LUMBA-453180 format. One record per residue (C-alpha): residue in one letter; residue number from 1; x, y, z. Coordinates in pm, whole numbers. Layout:
> r/k/px/py/pz
> A/NUM/X/Y/Z
...
END
This chain:
> r/k/px/py/pz
> H/1/-2050/1124/16123
> S/2/-2407/997/16084
> P/3/-2481/618/16119
> F/4/-2514/606/15739
> F/5/-2159/726/15681
> Q/6/-2020/493/15952
> H/7/-2198/204/15785
> A/8/-2092/330/15446
> L/9/-1726/324/15559
> N/10/-1763/-38/15672
> S/11/-1953/-147/15358
> G/12/-1729/5/15088
> I/13/-1855/361/15051
> R/14/-1565/593/15104
> R/15/-1585/850/15385
> Y/16/-1663/1187/15222
> H/17/-1392/1439/15147
> V/18/-1107/1233/15287
> A/19/-783/1288/15097
> P/20/-611/962/14979
> V/21/-315/823/15173
> L/22/-27/1054/15107
> C/23/267/941/14906
> Q/24/560/891/15134
> R/25/822/983/14871
> A/26/666/1317/14795
> K/27/338/1505/14852
> V/28/233/1636/14512
> A/29/-107/1795/14469
> M/30/-341/1662/14198
> S/31/-382/2022/14082
> H/32/-314/2382/14177
> F/33/-681/2415/14268
> E/34/-674/2139/14531
> P/35/-351/2181/14724
> N/36/-450/1931/14986
> E/37/-558/1647/14758
> Y/38/-247/1443/14670
> I/39/-149/1205/14389
> N/40/-134/856/14540
> Y/41/107/658/14319
> E/42/196/431/14615
> K/43/-161/303/14636
> L/44/-158/248/14259
> E/45/170/58/14290
> K/46/37/-158/14576
> N/47/-275/-253/14381
> I/48/-82/-331/14064
> N/49/149/-563/14253
> I/50/-144/-745/14406
> V/51/-314/-796/14078
> R/52/4/-888/13894
> K/53/67/-1159/14147
> R/54/-288/-1284/14117
> L/55/-295/-1293/13735
> D/56/69/-1398/13700
> R/57/128/-1225/13368
> P/58/249/-896/13221
> L/59/-8/-612/13231
> T/60/-102/-358/12968
> L/61/-87/6/13068
> S/62/-464/39/13083
> E/63/-487/-270/13296
> K/64/-235/-119/13540
> I/65/-429/200/13584
> V/66/-773/39/13591
> Y/67/-677/-245/13825
> G/68/-465/1/14029
> H/69/-793/169/14120
> L/70/-981/-144/14227
> D/71/-1170/-119/14548
> E/72/-1057/-455/14677
> P/73/-785/-582/14446
> E/74/-735/-897/14656
> K/75/-1095/-1022/14611
> Q/76/-1241/-907/14285
> E/77/-1292/-1125/13983
> I/78/-1083/-992/13693
> E/79/-1164/-1116/13346
> R/80/-1140/-892/13047
> G/81/-1479/-850/12874
> K/82/-1674/-1040/13142
> S/83/-1642/-944/13503
> Y/84/-1765/-619/13655
> L/85/-1507/-416/13844
> R/86/-1566/-197/14146
> L/87/-1337/102/14110
> R/88/-1231/412/14306
> P/89/-1173/697/14063
> D/90/-965/996/14165
> R/91/-1192/1273/14049
> V/92/-1510/1376/13859
> A/93/-1561/1644/13588
> M/94/-1898/1759/13457
> Q/95/-1992/1994/13175
> D/96/-2278/2234/13234
> A/97/-2537/2062/13018
> T/98/-2493/1728/13200
> A/99/-2394/1879/13537
> Q/100/-2746/2010/13587
> M/101/-2897/1660/13604
> A/102/-2596/1521/13788
> M/103/-2620/1785/14057
> L/104/-3001/1746/14083
> Q/105/-2941/1373/14143
> F/106/-2671/1448/14397
> I/107/-2903/1688/14575
> S/108/-3164/1407/14581
> S/109/-2919/1171/14742
> G/110/-2918/1379/15060
> L/111/-2537/1373/15092
> P/112/-2360/1682/15238
> K/113/-2048/1702/15026
> V/114/-1870/1531/14739
> A/115/-1627/1253/14835
> V/116/-1368/1321/14564
> P/117/-1242/1639/14394
> S/118/-1511/1742/14140
> T/119/-1554/2028/13895
> I/120/-1828/2183/13675
> H/121/-1735/2344/13343
> C/122/-1960/2589/13165
> D/123/-1902/2519/12793
> H/124/-2216/2382/12631
> L/125/-2471/2660/12660
> I/126/-2297/2930/12456
> E/127/-2442/2970/12105
> A/128/-2217/3077/11821
> Q/129/-2370/3376/11652
> S/130/-2169/3702/11626
> G/131/-1825/3625/11779
> G/132/-1665/3542/12111
> E/133/-1736/3845/12335
> K/134/-2092/3916/12215
> D/135/-2188/3548/12224
> L/136/-2049/3506/12578
> R/137/-2245/3815/12702
> R/138/-2562/3687/12548
> A/139/-2516/3337/12694
> K/140/-2454/3474/13043
> D/141/-2779/3670/13015
> I/142/-2994/3390/12871
> N/143/-2851/3118/13099
> Q/144/-2820/3323/13419
> E/145/-3058/3097/13611
> V/146/-2869/2778/13518
> Y/147/-2527/2927/13584
> N/148/-2649/3053/13921
> F/149/-2781/2707/14004
> L/150/-2452/2537/13912
> A/151/-2239/2797/14092
> T/152/-2438/2774/14416
> A/153/-2473/2396/14402
> G/154/-2095/2371/14348
> A/155/-2038/2600/14643
> K/156/-2273/2404/14869
> Y/157/-2147/2054/14788
> G/158/-1772/2132/14744
> V/159/-1747/2132/14367
> G/160/-1512/2369/14176
> F/161/-1685/2590/13922
> W/162/-1538/2704/13593
> K/163/-1736/3001/13475
> P/164/-1873/3049/13122
> G/165/-1591/3161/12893
> S/166/-1327/2955/13072
> G/167/-1316/2698/12790
> I/168/-1418/2346/12688
> I/169/-1414/2092/12967
> H/170/-1161/1853/12808
> Q/171/-907/2126/12732
> I/172/-940/2257/13089
> I/173/-889/1901/13223
> L/174/-575/1850/13009
> E/175/-430/2182/13126
> N/176/-513/2139/13490
> Y/177/-639/1800/13610
> S/178/-532/1504/13401
> Y/179/-198/1344/13484
> P/180/-31/1005/13415
> G/181/-207/728/13603
> V/182/-518/927/13705
> M/183/-861/770/13686
> L/184/-1111/1044/13608
> I/185/-1474/1007/13511
> G/186/-1652/1283/13328
> T/187/-2013/1339/13223
> D/188/-1922/1383/12858
> S/189/-1835/1122/12605
> H/190/-1511/1292/12501
> T/191/-1365/1268/12852
> P/192/-1102/1021/12706
> N/193/-918/1328/12582
> G/194/-724/1306/12910
> G/195/-562/987/12789
> G/196/-323/1218/12605
> L/197/-163/1277/12943
> G/198/-157/903/13025
> G/199/-474/893/13235
> I/200/-775/661/13223
> C/201/-1048/915/13161
> I/202/-1390/770/13096
> G/203/-1713/932/12982
> V/204/-2026/837/13187
> G/205/-2377/953/13264
> G/206/-2461/1179/13558
> A/207/-2581/891/13776
> D/208/-2236/725/13748
> A/209/-2080/1058/13850
> V/210/-2310/1072/14150
> D/211/-2185/731/14265
> V/212/-1827/854/14255
> M/213/-1918/1185/14420
> A/214/-2105/991/14690
> G/215/-1803/770/14758
> I/216/-1961/455/14633
> P/217/-1740/210/14433
> W/218/-1808/274/14066
> E/219/-1886/-24/13842
> L/220/-1732/-82/13502
> K/221/-1729/-397/13292
> C/222/-1372/-514/13284
> P/223/-1253/-375/12948
> K/224/-1080/-569/12677
> V/225/-766/-397/12545
> I/226/-708/-319/12179
> G/227/-345/-228/12103
> V/228/-260/18/11830
> K/229/108/-10/11753
> L/230/253/306/11597
> T/231/572/292/11396
> G/232/746/556/11183
> K/233/703/929/11228
> L/234/443/1194/11149
> S/235/550/1449/10891
> G/236/422/1689/10631
> W/237/42/1738/10614
> T/238/-21/1426/10820
> S/239/-137/1508/11174
> P/240/-234/1327/11490
> K/241/-600/1366/11385
> D/242/-525/1133/11094
> V/243/-433/854/11325
> I/244/-778/837/11474
> L/245/-949/903/11148
> K/246/-764/599/11011
> V/247/-848/391/11321
> A/248/-1215/490/11296
> G/249/-1220/367/10934
> I/250/-1070/35/11051
> L/251/-1278/-33/11365
> T/252/-1604/152/11267
> V/253/-1830/329/11514
> K/254/-1883/19/11727
> G/255/-1555/-161/11686
> G/256/-1407/-34/12011
> T/257/-1709/-115/12221
> G/258/-1615/-268/12559
> A/259/-1245/-206/12503
> I/260/-977/46/12588
> I/261/-763/154/12296
> E/262/-399/152/12403
> Y/263/-144/319/12179
> H/264/212/204/12195
> G/265/523/154/11986
> P/266/810/373/11869
> G/267/586/605/11669
> V/268/428/742/11988
> D/269/724/973/12049
> S/270/670/1161/11729
> I/271/329/1290/11854
> S/272/286/1589/12082
> C/273/98/1561/12409
> T/274/-194/1757/12276
> G/275/-182/1546/11957
> M/276/-215/1233/12170
> A/277/-519/1399/12341
> T/278/-675/1455/11999
> I/279/-639/1089/11918
> C/280/-785/975/12255
> N/281/-1065/1230/12233
> M/282/-1210/1098/11911
> G/283/-1184/739/12032
> A/284/-1534/806/12157
> E/285/-1646/777/11796
> I/286/-1549/407/11781
> G/287/-1736/320/12100
> A/288/-1419/263/12307
> T/289/-1439/279/12683
> T/290/-1147/514/12665
> S/291/-807/550/12500
> I/292/-455/600/12648
> F/293/-88/671/12563
> P/294/203/564/12779
> Y/295/388/833/12976
> N/296/676/982/12782
> A/297/886/1289/12728
> R/298/624/1472/12532
> M/299/386/1448/12834
> K/300/660/1561/13067
> K/301/722/1863/12846
> Y/302/350/1954/12850
> L/303/325/1915/13226
> G/304/618/2145/13271
> K/305/476/2409/13041
> T/306/138/2400/13219
> G/307/297/2455/13560
> R/308/306/2092/13676
> A/309/677/2001/13670
> D/310/632/1854/14019
> I/311/383/1601/13881
> A/312/621/1512/13600
> A/313/904/1456/13849
> L/314/686/1225/14054
> A/315/567/1043/13740
> D/316/935/988/13648
> E/317/981/799/13980
> F/318/683/572/13915
> K/319/729/546/13537
> Q/320/737/167/13538
> H/321/372/171/13631
> L/322/278/431/13367
> V/323/393/227/13068
> P/324/290/-124/12958
> D/325/477/-433/13073
> S/326/705/-597/12819
> G/327/535/-897/12672
> C/328/178/-787/12762
> Q/329/-99/-927/12548
> Y/330/-371/-733/12367
> D/331/-710/-872/12258
> Q/332/-652/-725/11912
> V/333/-359/-538/11759
> I/334/-370/-278/11478
> E/335/-44/-153/11324
> I/336/-9/191/11167
> N/337/304/318/11006
> L/338/295/696/11060
> S/339/549/751/10788
> E/340/308/611/10531
> L/341/-14/759/10680
> K/342/-184/1016/10453
> P/343/-413/1306/10558
> H/344/-765/1185/10600
> I/345/-1119/1331/10591
> N/346/-1415/1133/10725
> G/347/-1781/1164/10648
> P/348/-2037/1264/10568
> F/349/-2303/1173/10830
> T/350/-2082/930/11022
> P/351/-1724/964/11164
> D/352/-1608/627/11047
> L/353/-1645/681/10668
> A/354/-1274/739/10607
> H/355/-1123/879/10288
> P/356/-767/1002/10205
> V/357/-792/1378/10137
> S/358/-645/1298/9794
> D/359/-958/1091/9707
> I/360/-1240/1291/9859
> G/361/-1303/1515/9559
> A/362/-1352/1221/9322
> V/363/-1564/1032/9576
> A/364/-1781/1336/9636
> E/365/-1839/1383/9267
> K/366/-1935/1015/9229
> E/367/-2170/1022/9531
> G/368/-2326/1359/9449
> W/369/-2204/1533/9759
> P/370/-2172/1912/9721
> L/371/-1815/2002/9636
> D/372/-1832/2368/9739
> I/373/-1747/2414/10102
> R/374/-1982/2663/10266
> V/375/-1804/2675/10606
> G/376/-1478/2551/10753
> L/377/-1465/2534/11132
> I/378/-1159/2470/11345
> G/379/-1124/2424/11719
> S/380/-1346/2212/11949
> C/381/-1240/1985/12232
> T/382/-1063/1771/11978
> N/383/-844/2020/11800
> S/384/-798/2347/11978
> S/385/-444/2326/12116
> Y/386/-170/2580/12067
> E/387/-10/2350/11812
> D/388/-340/2312/11622
> M/389/-384/2686/11598
> G/390/-20/2736/11503
> R/391/-43/2488/11215
> S/392/-360/2647/11087
> A/393/-208/2989/11113
> A/394/98/2860/10920
> V/395/-131/2765/10631
> A/396/-325/3096/10652
> K/397/3/3299/10641
> Q/398/96/3142/10310
> A/399/-245/3233/10161
> L/400/-218/3590/10284
> A/401/132/3622/10141
> H/402/-24/3557/9800
> G/403/-314/3791/9856
> L/404/-572/3519/9920
> K/405/-846/3486/10189
> C/406/-1081/3198/10257
> K/407/-1341/3136/9989
> S/408/-1557/2958/10246
> K/409/-1679/3107/10574
> F/410/-1426/3021/10844
> T/411/-1462/3000/11226
> I/412/-1211/2948/11503
> T/413/-1303/2801/11844
> P/414/-1027/2834/12107
> G/415/-1031/2541/12351
> S/416/-979/2742/12663
> E/417/-923/3095/12792
> Q/418/-552/3014/12822
> I/419/-536/2910/12458
> R/420/-735/3220/12346
> A/421/-517/3457/12542
> T/422/-195/3291/12418
> I/423/-286/3280/12050
> E/424/-394/3647/12073
> R/425/-52/3734/12232
> D/426/148/3532/11978
> G/427/-36/3660/11669
> Y/428/-207/3344/11557
> A/429/-555/3483/11617
> K/430/-478/3790/11405
> V/431/-351/3574/11115
> L/432/-668/3359/11131
> R/433/-889/3672/11139
> D/434/-694/3824/10848
> V/435/-756/3525/10629
> G/436/-1131/3565/10692
> G/437/-1186/3384/11020
> L/438/-1434/3467/11302
> V/439/-1309/3383/11648
> L/440/-1589/3232/11853
> A/441/-1626/3199/12229
> N/442/-1415/2947/12428
> A/443/-1693/2694/12417
> C/444/-1834/2393/12229
> G/445/-2045/2601/11991
> P/446/-2118/2451/11645
> C/447/-1964/2115/11739
> I/448/-2269/2036/11952
> G/449/-2527/2225/11752
> Q/450/-2495/2562/11937
> W/451/-2480/2746/11607
> D/452/-2718/3016/11491
> R/453/-2636/2951/11127
> K/454/-2770/3205/10878
> D/455/-2599/3129/10548
> I/456/-2830/2851/10438
> K/457/-3195/2748/10481
> K/458/-3298/2421/10645
> G/459/-3319/2151/10383
> E/460/-3058/2314/10160
> K/461/-2791/2065/10051
> N/462/-2447/2189/10142
> T/463/-2096/2082/10262
> I/464/-1906/2193/10570
> V/465/-1562/2067/10695
> S/466/-1452/2088/11053
> S/467/-1181/1971/11296
> Y/468/-1456/1840/11523
> N/469/-1515/1478/11623
> R/470/-1879/1398/11541
> N/471/-2075/1456/11224
> F/472/-2409/1281/11264
> T/473/-2694/1404/11049
> G/474/-2805/1749/11153
> R/475/-2570/1760/11455
> N/476/-2394/2091/11382
> D/477/-2674/2306/11242
> A/478/-3000/2096/11267
> N/479/-3004/2071/10887
> P/480/-3030/1709/10770
> E/481/-2891/1807/10429
> T/482/-2559/1944/10565
> H/483/-2286/1707/10457
> A/484/-2036/1740/10739
> F/485/-1678/1611/10717
> V/486/-1419/1590/10997
> T/487/-1045/1637/10938
> S/488/-745/1814/11090
> P/489/-742/2196/11147
> E/490/-474/2251/10888
> I/491/-664/2059/10621
> V/492/-984/2249/10718
> T/493/-789/2576/10670
> A/494/-645/2475/10338
> L/495/-986/2355/10206
> S/496/-1152/2677/10326
> I/497/-902/2879/10137
> A/498/-961/2674/9819
> G/499/-1334/2657/9881
> T/500/-1381/2301/9743
> L/501/-1347/1936/9833
> K/502/-1155/1881/9518
> F/503/-845/2056/9651
> N/504/-560/1833/9772
> P/505/-299/2061/9939
> E/506/-28/1799/9902
> T/507/-34/1821/9518
> D/508/-267/2098/9392
> Y/509/-193/2459/9327
> L/510/-379/2776/9418
> T/511/-380/3101/9213
> G/512/-261/3410/9396
> A/513/-402/3762/9363
> D/514/-123/3828/9112
> G/515/-249/3544/8887
> K/516/52/3320/8960
> K/517/5/2969/9074
> F/518/157/2849/9402
> K/519/148/2542/9625
> L/520/102/2543/10003
> E/521/388/2407/10198
> A/522/319/2159/10476
> P/523/254/2354/10793
> D/524/505/2360/11082
> A/525/439/2507/11424
> D/526/563/2485/11784
> E/527/378/2227/11987
> L/528/396/2467/12290
> P/529/456/2848/12316
> K/530/814/2959/12358
> L/531/698/3189/12634
> E/532/479/3070/12917
> F/533/110/3029/12850
> D/534/-89/3347/12906
> P/535/-361/3241/13149
> G/536/-603/3511/13042
> Q/537/-889/3605/13270
> D/538/-936/3429/13603
> T/539/-1259/3224/13551
> Y/540/-1248/2967/13840
> Q/541/-1461/2971/14151
> Y/542/-1317/2780/14444
> P/543/-1571/2598/14663
> P/544/-1577/2738/15016
> K/545/-1439/2519/15299
> D/546/-1785/2508/15453
> G/547/-2074/2536/15206
> S/548/-2345/2422/15455
> G/549/-2494/2767/15467
> Q/550/-2509/2808/15091
> H/551/-2861/2823/14951
> V/552/-2933/2649/14614
> D/553/-3239/2794/14446
> V/554/-3470/2596/14216
> S/555/-3795/2783/14148
> P/556/-4101/2555/14129
> T/557/-4220/2756/13828
> S/558/-3879/2741/13648
> Q/559/-3883/2631/13285
> R/560/-3510/2548/13296
> L/561/-3468/2362/13630
> Q/562/-3679/2099/13800
> L/563/-3617/1909/14117
> L/564/-3637/1529/14065
> E/565/-3904/1294/14195
> P/566/-3807/927/14254
> F/567/-3904/683/13976
> D/568/-4153/409/14078
> K/569/-4023/77/14216
> W/570/-4067/-250/14024
> D/571/-4395/-405/14128
> G/572/-4255/-756/14138
> K/573/-4440/-871/13829
> D/574/-4353/-945/13468
> L/575/-4397/-664/13217
> E/576/-4708/-768/13028
> D/577/-4875/-641/12710
> M/578/-4643/-349/12656
> L/579/-4710/-137/12347
> I/580/-4429/-50/12108
> L/581/-4374/322/12105
> I/582/-4144/301/11800
> K/583/-3947/42/11612
> V/584/-3639/232/11498
> K/585/-3496/184/11151
> G/586/-3120/206/11122
> K/587/-2882/441/11314
> C/588/-3014/576/11644
> T/589/-2762/789/11826
> T/590/-2815/994/12141
> D/591/-2873/1284/11900
> H/592/-3173/1099/11759
> I/593/-3299/995/12108
> S/594/-3249/1334/12281
> A/595/-3161/1609/12041
> A/596/-2916/1881/12142
> G/597/-2898/2226/11983
> P/598/-3198/2433/12103
> W/599/-3299/2164/12354
> L/600/-2982/2219/12558
> K/601/-3162/2487/12756
> F/602/-3391/2223/12912
> R/603/-3114/1988/13035
> G/604/-3207/2067/13399
> H/605/-3586/2022/13345
> L/606/-3673/1659/13286
> D/607/-4039/1711/13187
> N/608/-3961/1990/12935
> I/609/-3668/1817/12766
> S/610/-3877/1497/12738
> N/611/-4058/1671/12456
> N/612/-3764/1585/12234
> L/613/-3777/1206/12302
> L/614/-3681/1013/11988
> I/615/-3786/1292/11760
> G/616/-3492/1218/11527
> A/617/-3541/838/11505
> I/618/-3680/690/11185
> N/619/-4001/489/11232
> I/620/-3974/167/11034
> E/621/-4347/168/10984
> N/622/-4359/478/10769
> G/623/-3994/582/10714
> K/624/-4057/914/10895
> A/625/-3904/1093/11184
> N/626/-4127/1192/11485
> S/627/-4430/1022/11346
> V/628/-4565/704/11516
> R/629/-4896/526/11531
> N/630/-5082/557/11863
> A/631/-5194/197/11921
> L/632/-5490/316/12134
> T/633/-5630/579/11888
> Q/634/-5478/452/11561
> E/635/-5371/810/11480
> F/636/-5016/906/11384
> G/637/-4848/1176/11591
> P/638/-4517/1294/11742
> V/639/-4327/1041/11951
> P/640/-4327/1239/12280
> D/641/-4700/1307/12255
> T/642/-4775/943/12200
> A/643/-4556/844/12492
> R/644/-4733/1097/12714
> Y/645/-5070/961/12609
> Y/646/-4964/603/12698
> K/647/-4839/727/13032
> K/648/-5164/905/13103
> M/649/-5355/587/13023
> G/650/-5127/383/13247
> V/651/-4986/177/12959
> K/652/-4621/65/12967
> W/653/-4429/72/12645
> A/654/-4107/-43/12476
> V/655/-3866/74/12211
> I/656/-3716/-159/11947
> G/657/-3379/-57/11808
> D/658/-3106/-169/11567
> E/659/-2727/-195/11600
> N/660/-2522/17/11843
> Y/661/-2828/188/11985
> G/662/-2735/501/12181
> E/663/-2407/564/11994
> G/664/-2262/906/12062
> S/665/-2260/1123/12371
> S/666/-2295/1043/12743
> R/667/-2635/1213/12726
> E/668/-2814/1082/13028
> H/669/-3132/1244/12921
> A/670/-3164/981/12652
> A/671/-3224/735/12930
> L/672/-3412/965/13174
> E/673/-3666/1072/12919
> P/674/-3814/729/12822
> R/675/-3827/640/13192
> H/676/-4005/962/13278
> L/677/-4263/912/13003
> G/678/-4349/550/13100
> G/679/-4108/338/12902
> R/680/-3977/17/13063
> V/681/-3779/-174/12807
> I/682/-3540/-100/12517
> I/683/-3475/-402/12294
> T/684/-3194/-381/12037
> K/685/-2943/-579/11841
> S/686/-2671/-410/12041
> F/687/-2603/-103/12260
> A/688/-2338/159/12288
> R/689/-2162/122/12623
> I/690/-2245/447/12797
> H/691/-2611/444/12691
> E/692/-2667/86/12814
> T/693/-2530/181/13158
> N/694/-2743/497/13162
> L/695/-3054/296/13098
> K/696/-2975/57/13380
> K/697/-2910/349/13620
> Q/698/-3262/481/13555
> G/699/-3442/151/13614
> L/700/-3501/58/13248
> L/701/-3432/-277/13097
> P/702/-3181/-266/12810
> L/703/-3214/-610/12646
> T/704/-3060/-753/12329
> F/705/-3193/-1019/12089
> A/706/-3027/-1354/12147
> D/707/-3071/-1394/11770
> P/708/-3037/-1054/11599
> A/709/-3264/-1183/11324
> D/710/-3550/-1171/11577
> Y/711/-3554/-799/11521
> N/712/-3762/-874/11211
> K/713/-4022/-1078/11411
> I/714/-4141/-772/11602
> H/715/-4380/-531/11430
> P/716/-4485/-186/11555
> V/717/-4840/-305/11607
> D/718/-4746/-602/11830
> K/719/-4768/-625/12210
> L/720/-4476/-754/12414
> S/721/-4441/-927/12746
> I/722/-4116/-977/12928
> V/723/-4131/-1302/13127
> G/724/-3901/-1424/13403
> L/725/-3840/-1106/13596
> A/726/-3923/-1279/13929
> D/727/-3611/-1495/13862
> F/728/-3411/-1208/13714
> T/729/-3046/-1324/13761
> P/730/-2711/-1238/13609
> G/731/-2646/-1419/13283
> K/732/-2990/-1578/13257
> P/733/-3181/-1479/12942
> L/734/-3535/-1346/12964
> K/735/-3829/-1456/12746
> C/736/-4019/-1219/12532
> I/737/-4371/-1320/12421
> I/738/-4477/-1138/12106
> K/739/-4852/-1103/12058
> H/740/-4956/-1023/11698
> P/741/-5281/-841/11619
> N/742/-5427/-1156/11463
> G/743/-5402/-1335/11799
> S/744/-5094/-1549/11719
> Q/745/-4796/-1554/11952
> E/746/-4430/-1638/11931
> T/747/-4153/-1641/12192
> I/748/-3803/-1513/12151
> M/749/-3507/-1496/12394
> L/750/-3345/-1179/12510
> N/751/-3000/-1136/12666
> H/752/-2889/-885/12924
> T/753/-2564/-782/13096
> F/754/-2707/-705/13439
> N/755/-2506/-806/13745
> K/756/-2642/-848/14093
> S/757/-2618/-478/14199
> Q/758/-2763/-360/13861
> I/759/-3063/-591/13910
> E/760/-3113/-419/14247
> W/761/-3118/-82/14063
> F/762/-3401/-213/13842
> Q/763/-3596/-348/14140
> A/764/-3557/-26/14334
> G/765/-3660/185/14038
> S/766/-3321/342/13975
> A/767/-2961/342/14106
> L/768/-3032/660/14297
> N/769/-3337/499/14463
> R/770/-3114/206/14561
> M/771/-2853/440/14710
> K/772/-3122/607/14919
> E/773/-3260/269/15030
> L/774/-2915/180/15163
> Q/775/-2887/514/15329
> Q/776/-3223/477/15503
> K/777/-3142/118/15606
> S/778/-2815/222/15770
> S/779/-2982/516/15946
END
């Protein structure tokens, strides 16, 4: 090994590609694809015992798994909501849109191979247009350069590669990689889906993934734990999706920030494993670090059906560490009686606006929301399991028996090639087609804006309903007038048949082709196929044992891929007289900061994708999107153009934001773009967790108002100076001097959550720069 790796081993960076200590009781592989990488419950058990002795109290399940992955459990400070933890995750997963930048950063690190099992999943770049096969062929052609880069980079650096058409990353993880007690980090905000199999699965930015792939201890603020106690039993039209729709209504889009949502109680056993995954998946919409369920018989059943009975047997031996301790304490407790829970539908424009399905018609009429449903969409990473498809097919069968088809357009997105092949074999796909459905590719599709929608014009007011997770303005189809609602697949199917939000399947009647009225019965379907799953086509590329001879091609003239240049180091001075690029009014998600849809094709080219910087954010000065005043010319123009002008003139700039800035996806580009175009500071009332970390990783300063009312003191025409950076220390506020155009000044205080190592990221220019500094020092 090089001197760097010897030093790394001594200083806390794990030796690359070394399998964990093998369990003495049994050697059980993490997955079929990595037969020599073993589950290490004994290490988990050892760490849990150390921490339990130190804290001298019962532990929640999430605490057991998180603290069970501590780098040095004997020494670390552990305080929920305050201390930063250094952790050793078991594996990394990346979707193709974020994997491009993650792998570009890993290439920049100079490391020869990933330190932990890692995978790339091609699911984001396939646009829904004509149907599964045609859309997949078109995507392979259009994205050939990107897929080739990811495949060759995976081969060179030891990363498994799931080809386009294999399915959505989170469904693939549930089927193959998640297991009780695992700690997995993924470059997608819905990585918590794996909590349905009892794992701590956390969405992060690409730079965080690079840390783990490089063998560096990964930092996470010690999460609080919100307990959701489930009693009663799901039945009728009520589904697992309704649990998280209800929780989202209670906690709102930022209520879970800094916390893990831990489900427990007797009601858990009435939910299937994939249903638990649905609930954990959409926990991303309440800002939670992740969500988790305790290991139980439903998980064991799913592991067995997906060819992992050996993992279930091992989990049985260690079950005491895969459930919460009796008497453990939560920071907050929510109780939901599943027997009383009603079907819900949330929206429009935000996933936490919760309504019982029975009320939505009246609410829509009152609010002026379109009642006619143009399109119903089922599937996505949230709801594309065998059970979901079966319940939707059960509803569709009833309509077909009475001579009815969907009044709305209807699309079906299988979650994986295995799900697609199995629902084709078992007849579900045919039923859904017969009722009017179009089966799309095994990919994200319309859920992330990959939808070539033709049935409306942009600006046309309309309603869609989906079983997706996120419904921000314009997210699905780039039309700000599309009123998007999220609900369960079976409710989407029923509403698509009826064609209107005013239909309540629990009480209302439909009229059959024979003129007779009938009522839909609550759907019932198997949670898992009676036969084994049909795996479908083989879509996995194993990394070679030695990838050192593999060539990774990035053309200097490419419009899709661009090798990274290091960001500039901090110059040791305060940030003085910064201009304000934009003061954002209201909600500003990662969709507003770095739009998806057609921009996905530039995820590997930082300069090109920076042309979408903040184009969706509303400028408080004029109430418009993508229109800001250039303080140097006094002309209004697009946000990216103005930022580029400031950069050209050597002027640093800041962004002012509102509450929960950066809500939404793990989109690292929302942090890379402002840094690339000369931004230095983002000041808000509060940040979403992933986005705040992403900003820190790229050398930006995410700061919050000590007094949120100070947001009103800053005007778009002001200049700002951040004072005190020479004494930048953890916990110490920074001063911000506001210079008004009339010459007056005022000072406000800004808080931050930087710890010592994160301050070093800022000083080095980025976390990647800091990693390379350490590498050079040790060499």
